[in-house]
C-alpha positions in Angstrom: 0.9 0.4 -31.0 2.7 1.5 -27.8 0.8 1.4 -24.5 0.5 4.6 -22.5 0.2 4.7 -18.7 -1.1 7.7 -16.9 0.4 8.2 -13.4 -1.5 10.7 -11.3 0.8 12.2 -8.7 3.8 10.8 -10.6 6.3 13.4 -9.3 6.0 12.2 -5.7 8.4 9.7 -4.2 6.0 6.8 -4.6 4.7 7.9 -8.0 8.3 8.3 -9.3 9.2 4.8 -8.0 6.2 3.3 -9.9 7.2 5.2 -13.1 10.8 3.9 -12.8 9.6 0.3 -12.4 7.3 0.5 -15.4 10.0 2.1 -17.5 12.5 -0.5 -16.6 10.4 -3.5 -17.2 8.2 -2.5 -20.1 8.3 -0.5 -23.4 5.3 1.6 -22.3 5.1 5.4 -22.7 4.2 7.3 -19.5 2.4 10.5 -18.7 3.0 11.8 -15.2 0.9 14.6 -13.7 1.5 17.2 -11.0 -0.4 20.3 -9.9 2.5 22.7 -10.4 4.6 23.4 -13.5 7.3 20.9 -14.5 10.2 23.1 -13.3 13.6 21.2 -13.4 12.0 17.7 -13.6 14.2 15.5 -15.7 12.1 13.4 -18.1 13.2 10.6 -20.3 12.2 10.2 -23.9 9.3 7.9 -23.0 7.9 10.2 -20.3 6.0 13.4 -20.7 4.6 15.7 -18.0 1.0 17.0 -17.8 0.1 19.8 -15.4 -3.1 18.6 -13.9 -5.2 19.2 -10.8 -7.7 16.4 -10.1 -10.4 19.1 -9.8 -10.0 19.8 -13.6 -12.5 17.1 -14.5 -12.6 17.6 -18.3 -8.8 17.7 -18.5 -8.6 14.6 -16.3 -11.2 12.8 -18.5 -9.2 13.6 -21.7 -6.0 12.3 -20.1 -7.6 9.0 -19.0 -9.2 8.5 -22.5 -5.7 8.6 -24.0 -4.4 5.9 -21.7 -4.4 2.1 -21.5 -3.9 2.1 -17.7 -4.2 4.7 -15.0 -2.1 4.5 -11.8 -3.5 6.8 -9.0 -0.6 7.9 -6.7 -2.0 11.2 -5.6 -2.6 10.8 -1.9 -3.3 11.1 0.9 -6.3 8.9 0.2 -8.1 9.9 3.4 -9.4 12.9 1.5 -10.0 11.3 -1.9 -13.2 10.5 -3.6 -13.5 7.9 -6.3 -13.9 10.3 -9.2 -10.7 8.9 -11.0 -11.9 5.3 -10.7 -15.4 6.2 -11.9 -14.0 7.9 -15.0 -11.8 4.9 -15.7 -14.9 2.6 -15.5 -16.9 4.9 -17.7 -14.2 4.9 -20.3 -13.2 1.2 -20.0 -9.6 2.0 -18.8 -7.9 -0.3 -16.4 -6.9 1.1 -13.0 -4.4 0.7 -10.2 -3.8 2.8 -7.1 -1.6 3.0 -4.0 -4.4 3.9 -1.7 -3.8 3.1 2.0 -6.9 4.1 4.0 -10.1 2.1 4.7 -12.4 5.0 3.9 -11.2 5.1 0.3 -11.1 1.3 0.1 -14.7 1.0 1.1 -15.8 3.7 -1.4 -13.8 2.0 -4.2 -15.2 -1.5 -3.5 -18.7 -0.1 -3.8 -18.0 0.3 -7.5 -17.1 -3.4 -8.0 -20.2 -4.3 -10.0 -19.9 -1.3 -12.4 -16.3 -2.3 -13.1 -17.3 -5.9 -13.8 -20.0 -4.8 -16.2 -17.5 -2.5 -18.0 -14.8 -5.2 -18.1 -12.4 -3.0 -16.2 -9.7 -4.5 -14.0 -9.3 -2.1 -11.0 -6.9 -3.2 -8.3 -6.6 -1.1 -5.2 -4.1 -0.9 -2.3 -1.1 -1.9 -4.4 2.5 -1.1 -3.2 4.4 -2.7 -0.3 1.9 -2.4 2.6 -0.8 -2.8 1.6 0.2 -4.6 -1.6 3.1 -7.1 -1.5 2.1 -7.8 2.1 -1.4 -8.9 0.9 0.2 -11.4 -1.5 2.4 -12.8 1.2 -0.7 -13.5 3.2 -2.4 -15.2 0.2 0.7 -17.3 -0.3 0.5 -18.4 3.3 -3.3 -19.0 3.3 -3.0 -21.4 0.4 -0.7 -23.7 2.4 -3.4 -24.4 5.0 -6.4 -26.7 5.2 -8.0 -24.3 7.7 -6.4 -20.9 8.1 -7.5 -19.1 11.2 -5.4 -16.1 12.0 -3.4 -13.4 10.1 -0.8 -11.3 11.8 0.9 -8.6 9.7 3.8 -6.5 11.1 5.4 -3.6 9.3 8.6 -1.7 10.2 9.9 1.4 8.4 13.3 3.1 8.9 13.2 6.9 9.1 11.2 8.4 6.3 11.3 5.2 4.2 12.5 7.3 1.3 9.0 8.7 1.0 7.8 12.3 1.1 5.6 14.4 3.5 2.4 12.7 2.1 3.4 9.4 3.9 3.9 11.3 7.1 0.4 12.8 6.7 -0.9 9.3 6.3 0.6 8.2 9.5 -0.8 11.0 11.6 -4.2 10.9 9.9 -4.3 7.2 11.0 -4.1 8.3 14.6 -7.3 10.4 14.6 -9.9 7.7 15.4 -10.3 4.2 16.8 -11.1 1.6 14.1 -12.8 -1.7 13.7 -10.6 -4.9 13.5 -11.7 -8.5 13.0 -10.8 -10.3 16.2 -12.1 -13.8 17.2 -14.8 -13.7 14.6 -16.3 -10.3 15.4 -15.6 -6.6 14.7 -14.1 -4.9 17.7 -13.0 -1.3 18.2 -9.2 -0.8 18.5 -7.2 2.2 19.6 -4.5 3.2 17.1 -0.9 2.9 18.2 -1.8 0.6 21.2 -0.8 -2.9 22.3 2.9 -2.8 21.5 4.5 -6.1 20.5 8.2 -6.8 19.9 8.4 -8.8 16.6 11.5 -10.6 15.4 12.3 -9.2 12.0 15.2 -10.3 9.7 18.6 -8.6 9.8 19.3 -5.7 10.3 16.1 -5.0 12.3 15.9 -8.0 14.7 13.4 -7.5 17.6 11.5 -4.2 17.1 8.2 -2.7 18.5 5.0 -2.5 16.4 1.6 -1.2 17.3 -2.0 -1.5 16.1 -2.5 0.6 13.0 -5.5 1.1 10.7 -4.7 -0.3 7.3 -7.0 -1.3 4.3 -6.0 -5.0 4.7 -7.6 -4.9 8.2 -11.0 -4.9 6.4 -10.2 -6.6 3.0 -8.4 -9.7 4.3 -11.4 -11.0 6.4 -13.6 -10.7 3.3 -11.1 -12.3 1.0 -10.5 -15.2 3.4 -13.8 -15.7 5.2 -12.6 -18.7 7.3 -10.0 -16.5 9.1 -11.2 -15.4 12.5 -8.6 -12.8 13.4 -6.6 -10.2 11.3 -4.0 -8.1 13.1 -2.2 -5.2 11.4 0.7 -3.5 13.3 3.2 -0.9 12.4 6.4 0.5 13.9 9.3 2.8 13.2 13.1 2.9 13.5 14.6 4.5 15.5 12.3 3.4 18.4 11.9 6.9 19.9 9.7 7.7 16.9 7.3 5.1 18.2 7.1 6.8 21.6 6.5 10.2 19.9 3.8 8.7 17.8 2.2 7.0 20.8 2.1 10.4 22.6 0.4 12.0 19.5 -2.2 9.1 19.6 -2.8 9.0 23.3 -1.9 12.3 25.0 -2.7 15.0 22.4 -6.3 16.1 22.5 -8.5 14.3 19.9 -9.9 17.7 18.7 -6.3 18.9 18.0 -5.3 15.8 16.1 -8.4 16.2 13.9 -7.3 19.7 12.8 -5.6 19.8 9.4 -3.1 22.4 10.5 -1.9 20.1 13.2 -1.5 17.2 10.8 0.5 19.5 8.5 2.7 20.7 11.4 3.5 17.2 12.7 4.1 15.9 9.2 6.6 18.5 8.3 8.4 18.4 11.6 8.6 14.6 11.4 9.9 14.7 7.9 12.6 17.2 8.9 13.6 14.9 11.8 13.9 11.9 9.5 16.2 13.8 7.2 18.7 13.6 10.0 18.1 10.1 11.3 18.0 8.6 7.8 21.7 9.0 7.8 22.0 6.5 10.6 19.0 4.2 10.1 18.6 4.1 6.3 15.2 4.2 4.7 14.4 0.5 4.5 11.3 -1.6 5.3 10.6 -5.0 6.8 7.4 -7.0 6.5 6.5 -10.1 8.5 3.3 -12.0 7.5 2.2 -14.8 9.8 -0.7 -17.1 9.1 -1.8 -19.6 11.8 -4.0 -22.5 11.0 -4.5 -26.3 10.8 -2.2 -28.4 8.5 -2.0 -32.2 8.7 -4.0 -32.1 11.9 -1.6 -29.8 13.7 -1.9 -26.1 14.5 1.1 -24.4 12.9 2.3 -20.9 11.9 3.6 -20.0 8.4 5.8 -16.9 8.6 7.0 -15.0 5.5 9.4 -12.1 5.7 10.7 -9.5 3.2 13.3 -6.8 3.7 14.2 -4.0 1.3 16.7 -1.1 1.7 14.3 1.5 0.3 10.6 1.6 1.2 9.6 3.9 -1.7 11.4 1.8 -4.3 9.8 -1.5 -3.2 6.4 0.3 -3.1 7.0 1.1 -6.8 7.9 -2.5 -7.4 4.6 -3.7 -5.9 2.5 -1.4 -8.1 4.7 -1.4 -11.2 4.9 -5.2 -11.4 1.1 -5.4 -11.4 0.9 -2.7 -14.0 3.2 -4.8 -16.2 1.0 -7.9 -15.8 -2.1 -5.9 -16.8 -0.4 -4.3 -19.8 0.8 -7.8 -21.0 -2.6 -9.2 -20.7 -1.5 -11.7 -18.0 -3.8 -10.3 -15.4 -7.4 -9.7 -16.1 -9.7 -9.5 -13.1 -12.8 -7.3 -13.9 -14.1 -5.5 -10.9 -12.7 -3.5 -8.1 -10.5 -5.8 -6.0 -7.7 -5.7 -3.3 -4.4 -7.2 -4.3 -5.0 -10.5 -2.5 -8.2 -11.2 -4.4 -6.9 -10.2 -7.9 -3.3 -11.5 -8.0 -2.7 -15.3 -8.2 0.2 -16.6 -6.2 2.0 -18.0 -9.3 2.0 -14.5 -10.9 3.1 -12.9 -7.6 6.0 -15.4 -7.4 7.0 -14.6 -11.0 7.1 -10.8 -10.6 9.0 -11.0 -7.3 11.6 -13.3 -8.9 11.9 -11.0 -11.9 12.7 -8.1 -9.7 15.0 -10.2 -7.4 12.9 -9.5 -4.3 13.8 -12.1 -1.8 11.1 -13.6 0.3 12.1 -15.9 3.2 9.6 -18.3 4.9 9.5 -20.9 7.7 7.1 -23.0 9.7 6.6 -22.8 13.5 4.8 -25.6 15.3 2.6 -24.4 18.1 
C-alpha cells in the first residue's frame, strides 16, 4: 500500500521544496494544502491538492486521518498553536514541521509525553536552520570528551529563494529581547546586536552576523547539558540589508514593530527589494557550526560548514530527507523532539551523502 504524506502549506516556497524532495526520493503520494483554490498550480500524477484552512478542524482531522505522515509548513509559526500536532498525536500519525520560533517550539515540546504514549514520532524545527544546522552541531558534539560551547552562524543571500513568510519571520524576530544560554545561565539578549565577522566558505568569505532568536537557542542547551554557551547569529547578503535590519531592531519604536501592519509592510517591501538584488547575489545559504571543547586534554574547536546555492531547496532537503527515513521505518523516535535529539549522526551522514550535500570540517587548536 502506498504511503501518503500530507503537506500543510505545500504551495509555499519551503513547502514546495519539501514536496519535491519527497517525490524525488520516495514513491509516496502527496497531498498539499492551501487556503485558496488551486488555480494554475501544476501537479504531478502523485500529487493532489486540497483546499484547506487550518481553522477547518473537521476537514483537517479527516486529511490527517488519511495520511501516514504530516509535514507542517504553514508558517509563520510565531502565530501558530499546536492543534495540528495534537490531532496527529490523537490519531497516531507521525509529524514533522519547519517551525522556526521558540514560542511554538516550547508549546510543541510540552506535548512530548502524549506523543510517547501514542507512539508518534514528532520532529520539530526541521529544514536548514534550524534543521541541518542542529545535526552539524550533534556531529561536532560527539567528537569531544567535554563539549563546552556552540556557536552557530547563518548567512542568506537576498530572499534565499523563499517567499514573504520568511521575511515576516525575520521581522517578527526583532520584536523582543530573548533569553540565551551564556556561561551556564540564561541571559537576556537584544536581537540583531553584537555583530561578528565570520569566515564562511566561498563565495561568501568574511561576512557579518548578529544575535538572532532561533529555536536551537533553547533546544541545544537541553539536548547537550554539558554545554555552557549557545550562540545563534544570522546575517544577510548584501550587507546593507544587515544595516537596514539593525535600524528596524534598534531605531524603530518597539510599539511600531509589534504592529502586524508594520510587519506586513516591511516584509513586502523587503521581498520586493530582494527581487532585484537576487540577480546579483543569488539566493544561497551558508552555515557554520562551531563546537568548542576538550579533546585529548586540549581545548580545541571543531568547525563544520555547508554552502548551498538555494536556501529554499536545501530547506526542503532537510525536511524531506527526514520524512523519507520515517516512511522507510529507519527513524522511530516516539515523542516530540528537535532534530539534534531525534536524528542519529549515522543517518544524518547517510541522507546528506544521498543528496550530495557537501559538508566540510576542520579542527582549530586554541
